[in-house]
N, C-alpha and C positions, 0 to 999 in steps of 0.2 A: 650262394650257388652260382657257379660260373657255367654259362652255356658254352658249348663247342662253337668254334668259329665255322659257320656254315655259309657257303656262297649259295644263297637261295636261288634256285633256277627260276627263269621266268615261265618254263614250260615243265610240267611233270605228267607223264603219260599214265592216265587212269587205269588201273589194273593191268599195266602194261599197255602196249599199243592195241587197245581192245577194239578199235575200229578195223584193224587189220589182221588180228589173230585171236584165238579163243582167250578170253580174259583170265588173268591170274595164272597164266601158264608160263612155263620157261620160253615157249615159242613167242608169247606176247612180249616178253621182256627182250628177247633177242630182236624182234621186229622193231621195238622201241629204240634199241641201241642203233639199229641199222638206219632208222630214220633220223638219227642225230640227237635224240633225247638223252640227257645225261642222268635223269632221275625218273623213277617210276613210283606209282602209288600202288600198294598191294594190301591184301586183307589176310590176317592170320587168325586161325581159330583152332580148336582141338577136335580131334576125333574121339569117339567113345573110349578108345584105349589110351588116350592121353598123348598121341602123336600130334604135334603141331603141323598144320598144313596151310597152304596158301589157297584160300577159298572164301567166297563172299556169302552165299546163301546158307540157311540152316539145313537145307537138304541138297541132293545132287541132281534133282530131275531137270533143271533148267539147262545146266552146263555139262550134262554127261548122258551117256546111254542107260544110265541106272536109276534106281529110285532108292529112297531111304534117307534118314536124317544122318547128319554127320555125327550127332551124339550116340548113334546106335551102331556105328561103322568101325571096323578095325582097319589098321594100315593095309593088312593083307587084302582085305575086301576092297578097299578104295583103289588099289593098284590093279585091280581087274577091270576098272572102269575106263572107258574111252572118253576123254574129256575134250576131244577135238573135233570129232566128226560133226557134231551139231553145228559147228561154225562153218566147216568147209571140208570137203574130201581130202584136201591135201594135208589136213591136220589130223587125219585119222590115226588113232593109236596114241595121241598126246595124253599124258598121264596128269592126275592131280599131283602137284609137287609138294614135297615136304618142305617145311621151313629150311632145313638144312641144305637141301638140294638148291633152293633158290637163294640162299645167302652166298653158297659157293659160286653160283653164276654170276650174282652181282659183284662179288669180289673179282672174278675172272674178267668181267667187262668194265671194271672200276666204276660202276654206277652207284648213285645214291638211291636211297628208298625212304619214302614216306610210308611206314608201315602202320595200317590201321588195326588196332586190337578190336577185332570184330566180336561183340557180345551179343550173339543172338538170343531171343527170348528163351528164358529157363536155363541159360548156360551160366557158368560161374566165372565172374571176371577175375577173381583172385587166382584161381586154378590156372587160367590161361596166361596170365602175366608171369606167374611163378615158373611156368613151364617154358614159355617163349622168350622172355626178356633176357635172362642170362645168355642164352645161345646168340642173340642178336648183339648183345654188348661184347661178347667174347669174339665175335667174328668180324663185325664191321667197325671201322673207325668212327669216332663219335661225330666227325664232320660230315659223314655220308649216312646219317640216320636221323630221321624225324619220326617219333612214335606219336600217333594221333588216336583219339577215341571219342565217341559220343558219350561213353560211359565214365563218369566222374570217379567212380570207385576204382576202375581199372588204372586210371591216370594217376590217382593218388598213390595206388600200390606201386606203380612203376617208379615214381619219385622216391619212395621209401626204400624200395628194393635196390635201386641204382646206388643209394648211398652216396659216397663222395665221387662217384663216377660222373663224368660230364654226359648230360642226356638232354636232348632237345625234345620238349614235349609240346603237342599241339592239341587244342581243344576244337573238336568238330561241332558245328551248329547247323541245324536246318534253318530256323529263324533265331537270330541273335536275342538272348534273353536280357532283361534289365540287370541280371546278376552277373553278366559276363565277366566283369572286372574282378569281382571277388573270387570267382571260379579260377580265372587265370593266376591271380595272385597266390591262391591256396596251393597250387602245384608248381609255382614258379614256371609258368608257361613260356616257351620260346615263340610259338606262333598261334593264330587263330585261323581256323579253316571253316569259313562260312559258305553257305549256298550262295553262289553269285548273284542269282535272280532276285533274292530277297534282301540283298545288302543295300544299306543306305550310306550315302557319302559321309554324313556326320559320324556314323559308327566307325568307318574307316579311319577318319581323322582322330577319333578318340583313341583307338586302338594303336595307331601310329604314334600318337603323343606319348603313349604308355610304353612305346618301344617294342611292341609286338610286330612280327612279320605276318602278312596276311596272304593266305593261300586260298584262292577260291575254287570251289568245285561246282558242278561238273560243266565247265564251259566248252561248247563244241562249235559255236558259231563266232569265228574271229572278229567279224565286222561288228556283230551285236555286242560284243564284249568290249570292243575297241575304246569307248569313251572311259571305261572304268580304269584303264591304266593311269590316266591323269589323276585318279583319286590317290594313288600311291599303293596299289596292289603290288605285292612282291612277285606273285606267280599264280598261274592257273594250272588246275589239274584237268586234264582234257583227254577224251577218247581220240582226239584228231590232232596229235602233236605235229604231223607234217603239214596239215592244213594251216595251223597257228604259225608255224615256222615261215612258211611261204608268205603269209599275210604280213607278219611282223618285219620280215626282210624287205618287203616292197613298201612298207610305210614308214 
């Protein structure tokens, strides 16, 4: 399996520029682009009617003016929600984006995306991959796409479904398990995405030795993270891309 040649960015804007705009919206991606970020991290899952949308939670209460689970919602209903006012008045009327709308914007801005296959409790990872992956592979060039997930079944199915197409897969970990190497080998992973605060230097060195890119989430304090760069971290996934950029530019 040959991976796409990806220039891994040192900064990836988490759910778009989520410190400056409502997360996982078109506005957050535009804000990331304006702040100089070239890549964003987003979440994809399915509504009850099978529409793939960019959303993190299992329900809509935290990031919209509505209530209810994604699993019970149609695209028509989802489009009645205001997904911006909770963050700030100037984002009033911002909608939950479909995967298609988001991919179109990413292409327009020529941005890369680390798309997390978000498998919330009780949801079917295979159905999500079957619906979302072909659209991503058809729309984005392989060098601007990394697919990640905590869900091994989803990643395995991504690899199978991609067939001979080049696809970069990333394994998400909260705490890195002893079995990380076998899991990465099984799906021919491109990258490992660990929680930065729980990561140990020896783990990074072992991952690097095996040829994996390491993308840490979610680092929001550039000075607290600073010593980790020397370990050989490829990039950080951050809510604060502008703050990180300022810090890196001055050090």
